C-alpha positions in Angstrom: 132.2 83.3 116.9 132.6 80.3 114.7 132.8 78.0 117.8 129.5 79.5 119.1 127.9 79.1 115.7 129.0 75.5 115.5 127.8 74.7 119.0 124.4 76.2 118.2 124.2 74.3 114.9 125.0 71.0 116.7 122.4 71.6 119.4 119.0 70.5 117.8 116.9 72.1 120.5 118.4 75.5 120.1 118.1 75.3 116.3 114.4 74.2 116.6 113.7 77.0 119.1 115.3 79.5 116.7 113.3 78.3 113.8 110.1 78.5 115.7 111.0 82.0 117.0 111.7 83.2 113.4 108.4 81.8 112.2 106.5 83.4 115.1 108.3 86.8 114.6 107.3 86.7 110.9 103.6 86.3 111.8 103.8 89.1 114.4 105.5 91.4 111.9 102.7 90.9 109.3 99.7 91.1 111.7 100.8 94.0 114.0 100.7 96.8 111.3 97.3 95.6 110.1 95.9 95.6 113.6 97.3 99.1 114.4 96.1 100.8 111.2 93.5 103.4 111.8 90.1 102.7 110.2 87.2 105.0 109.9 84.2 102.9 109.0 80.5 103.5 109.3 78.4 100.3 108.7 74.7 100.0 108.3 72.0 97.4 107.6 68.4 97.7 106.4 65.4 95.5 106.9 62.0 96.3 105.4 58.6 95.1 106.7 55.4 95.9 104.7 52.6 97.1 107.0 49.9 97.8 104.5 50.0 96.4 100.9 48.3 97.7 97.8 45.6 95.0 98.0 44.1 96.8 101.0 42.2 99.0 98.5 40.1 95.9 97.6 38.6 96.0 101.1 35.3 97.9 101.0 35.1 101.2 103.0 38.8 100.9 104.2 41.0 103.9 103.5 44.6 104.7 104.5 45.4 108.4 104.7 48.5 110.4 105.4 47.9 114.1 105.9 44.6 113.7 104.2 46.0 112.0 101.2 45.3 108.4 100.2 48.2 105.9 100.2 48.0 102.5 98.7 50.8 100.9 100.7 52.8 101.5 103.9 56.1 99.9 104.9 58.7 100.5 107.6 62.5 100.1 107.0 64.6 99.5 110.1 68.1 100.8 109.8 71.0 100.1 112.2 74.1 102.4 111.8 77.3 101.8 113.8 80.9 102.7 114.0 82.6 99.6 112.7 86.2 101.1 112.7 88.7 101.4 115.5 88.6 105.3 115.9 86.0 107.7 117.0 83.9 109.4 114.3 82.5 112.9 114.7 80.3 115.1 112.6 83.4 117.1 111.7 84.8 114.0 109.9 82.4 114.6 107.0 83.3 117.0 104.2 81.1 120.1 103.9 78.1 119.4 101.6 78.8 115.7 101.9 77.3 115.1 105.3 75.6 111.8 106.2 72.3 111.7 104.3 69.4 109.2 103.7 68.9 108.7 99.9 65.7 107.3 98.5 66.5 105.2 95.4 62.9 104.9 94.3 61.6 108.5 94.3 59.0 107.8 91.6 57.3 104.9 93.3 58.1 105.7 97.0 57.6 108.6 99.3 59.3 108.9 102.6 56.6 109.8 105.2 58.9 110.2 108.2 62.0 109.0 110.0 62.0 108.1 113.7 65.1 107.6 115.7 64.5 104.5 117.9 67.7 104.1 119.9 71.1 105.5 120.5 73.7 103.3 122.3 75.1 106.3 124.2 73.8 109.7 125.3 76.9 111.3 123.9 75.9 110.5 120.3 73.1 113.1 120.2 71.9 112.2 116.7 69.3 114.3 114.9 67.8 114.4 111.4 66.4 117.4 109.5 63.7 117.8 106.8 66.2 116.9 104.0 67.0 113.6 105.8 70.5 114.8 106.6 71.9 113.4 109.9 74.0 115.2 112.5 75.6 113.8 115.6 78.2 114.7 118.2 80.3 111.5 118.1 80.2 107.8 117.5 82.8 105.9 119.5 83.9 102.4 118.6 80.9 100.1 118.4 78.4 102.9 119.1 75.2 102.5 117.2 72.0 104.2 116.2 68.7 102.5 115.1 65.9 104.3 113.3 62.8 103.6 111.3 61.9 104.9 107.9 58.2 105.0 107.2 57.4 105.1 103.4 55.0 104.1 100.7 57.3 101.6 99.1 57.8 97.8 99.7 60.5 95.3 100.5 62.1 96.0 97.2 62.5 99.7 97.9 66.2 100.7 98.1 67.6 103.2 100.6 71.2 104.2 101.0 73.2 106.3 103.5 75.4 108.6 101.5 78.2 110.9 102.6 82.0 111.3 102.4 84.2 110.7 105.5 87.7 112.1 105.6 89.9 109.1 105.1 87.0 106.8 105.8 84.1 104.8 104.2 80.4 104.2 104.6 79.5 100.6 103.9 76.2 98.9 103.5 76.4 95.6 105.3 73.0 94.4 104.3 73.2 90.9 102.7 70.3 89.3 100.8 69.7 85.6 101.0 71.2 84.6 97.6 74.3 86.7 98.2 74.7 85.3 101.8 74.6 81.7 100.5 77.2 82.6 97.8 79.5 84.2 100.5 79.1 81.2 102.8 80.1 78.9 99.9 83.1 81.1 99.0 84.1 81.3 102.7 83.9 77.5 103.0 86.1 77.0 99.9 88.5 79.7 101.1 88.7 78.3 104.6 89.4 74.9 103.3 92.3 76.2 101.2 93.6 78.3 104.1 93.5 75.2 106.4 95.4 73.1 103.8 98.0 75.9 103.4 98.4 76.2 107.2 98.7 72.5 107.6 101.3 72.3 104.9 103.4 75.1 106.6 103.2 73.4 110.0 103.9 70.0 108.5 107.1 71.4 107.0 108.0 73.2 110.3 107.4 70.0 112.3 109.3 67.9 109.9 112.3 70.3 110.1 112.2 70.3 113.9 111.9 66.5 114.0 114.9 66.1 111.7 116.8 68.5 113.9 115.9 66.6 117.1 116.5 63.1 115.5 119.6 61.5 117.1 122.5 61.2 114.7 124.1 57.8 114.1 127.7 57.5 115.1 129.9 57.6 112.1 131.7 54.3 111.6 
């Protein structure tokens, strides 16, 4: 065994290959469990477009009515909901009395006039919504999505959320405003630079070690 160990130690190519294999194995050991972990994630984004603003009341003889009642403003909020995890999500994944529900964060200044489901990426989703704005669906497979419009008397500052509680899962709002997006891009740039420097340092050390191993040794005088 000692003879084999000495032979390997004196062979720079085998030593370099072993070092590289160890480094590669370490990366695989770290990444594999993360990739295989089951994640139940529902993501959504919101985008609001004002259709009629309050200034419309200044136009003579123009009235906007809903069920016979005057409304000063009208907006539509487009929502995209999708399965951002790596496992299927069904309606049974929600706890009882914690089903997926649309929440109006501005009930005093905004009234929801209606919700219209625009598109479902697969006919197996079978999404529906009741008068309390609670959603039901058969199943959302990975990357399946639903888009729907919320018609309301609010504006672009009106806040809606999708609430609910998934067993061993999360519902996450992926909407990013402009200021936050710029901040995230800046942080990512700084973080990426640091990561690149760290990776370069590791590879520099690795390459230096390999080059030293492959460097011919001078004959001892």
